[in-house]
C-alpha positions as CSV (number, residue, x, y, z in Angstrom):
1,M,154.6,152.3,32.8
2,Q,155.0,155.6,32.5
3,R,155.6,158.4,35.3
4,F,154.1,162.1,35.7
5,A,155.0,164.6,37.4
6,T,153.1,168.3,37.7
7,V,152.8,171.3,39.7
8,I,150.5,174.3,40.8
9,R,150.3,177.2,43.4
10,L,148.0,176.5,45.9
11,R,145.7,179.7,47.0
12,P,147.1,180.4,50.7
13,E,143.4,181.4,52.2
14,K,142.1,177.7,50.5
15,E,144.7,175.5,51.7
16,A,142.4,174.1,54.7
17,E,139.5,173.9,52.3
18,Y,142.0,171.9,49.7
19,R,143.1,169.6,52.6
20,A,139.7,169.0,54.1
21,L,138.4,167.6,50.3
22,H,141.6,165.6,49.6
23,A,140.7,164.0,53.2
24,E,138.0,162.7,51.4
25,V,138.1,162.3,48.1
26,W,134.7,161.1,46.6
27,P,135.0,157.3,45.6
28,Q,133.8,158.3,41.8
29,V,136.5,160.6,41.2
30,L,139.1,157.6,42.7
31,A,137.4,154.9,40.4
32,A,137.4,157.6,37.7
33,L,141.2,157.5,38.1
34,K,141.3,153.9,38.0
35,R,139.7,153.5,34.9
36,A,142.1,155.8,33.4
37,H,144.8,153.5,34.5
38,I,146.3,155.9,36.9
39,G,147.6,154.6,40.2
40,N,150.3,155.5,42.8
41,Y,149.2,158.9,42.6
42,S,150.1,161.6,45.5
43,I,150.0,165.2,46.1
44,F,152.3,167.0,48.0
45,L,152.1,170.0,49.3
46,R,155.4,172.8,50.4
47,D,155.6,176.5,50.4
48,G,152.7,177.4,48.7
49,L,153.2,174.7,46.0
50,L,151.5,171.5,44.9
51,F,153.4,168.4,43.5
52,S,151.3,165.8,42.2
53,Y,153.3,162.4,40.9
54,L,151.3,159.6,39.2
55,E,151.8,156.8,37.4
56,Y,150.7,155.7,34.3
57,T,149.6,151.7,33.1
58,G,146.9,152.2,30.2
59,D,148.6,153.1,26.1
60,D,146.3,155.4,25.6
61,Y,147.0,158.6,28.1
62,P,145.4,161.6,26.5
63,G,142.6,159.5,25.7
64,D,141.9,158.1,29.1
65,T,143.1,161.7,30.6
66,A,140.1,163.3,28.5
67,A,137.4,160.6,29.8
68,I,138.9,161.4,33.3
69,G,137.8,165.4,32.0
70,E,134.4,164.4,30.7
71,D,133.3,161.8,34.0
72,P,130.5,163.8,35.6
73,A,131.7,163.5,38.9
74,T,135.2,164.5,38.6
75,R,133.8,167.6,36.6
76,Q,132.0,168.5,40.2
77,W,135.0,167.8,42.4
78,W,137.1,170.2,39.9
79,A,134.5,173.1,40.4
80,L,135.6,172.9,44.2
81,T,139.2,172.1,43.8
82,D,140.1,174.4,41.1
83,P,138.9,177.6,43.2
84,C,142.1,176.9,45.5
85,Q,144.6,176.2,42.7
86,Q,146.3,178.8,40.7
87,P,148.3,178.2,37.8
88,L,152.1,179.0,37.9
89,D,153.3,182.3,36.3
90,T,155.4,180.4,33.6
91,A,152.3,178.3,32.7
92,S,151.1,178.2,28.9
93,P,147.9,179.6,27.9
94,G,145.2,177.2,28.9
95,E,147.4,174.7,31.1
96,W,146.5,174.7,34.8
97,W,148.6,171.8,36.6
98,S,152.3,172.7,34.7
99,P,154.3,169.3,34.1
100,A,157.7,168.9,36.2
101,E,160.5,167.8,33.9
102,E,162.1,164.3,35.5
103,V,165.7,164.9,36.0
104,F,166.6,162.5,37.8
105,H,165.2,158.5,38.2
106,L,166.7,155.8,40.5
107,D,164.9,152.2,39.9
């Protein structure tokens, strides 16, 4: 199992919309995540920053995440959620959610 954490900014004027969307995530989007071997997935919010954590149990993370991006329902979901988000100023070109470095872990 691999752990991944990422960060992105939430546009303040979109917080209520973002919360409402995530209160009822579409079943097709959840199914696409599960097909991609993603579980124990959470998104946290603090001071305008969204922090996501997920666990990946597959053996081809790039391939599995590419499959998520090809899923029609997920693409429609992102069309709603992406306008709520803003990449960090330090994001690399083309990067949306920025990876966070693990500096401590306790099993």
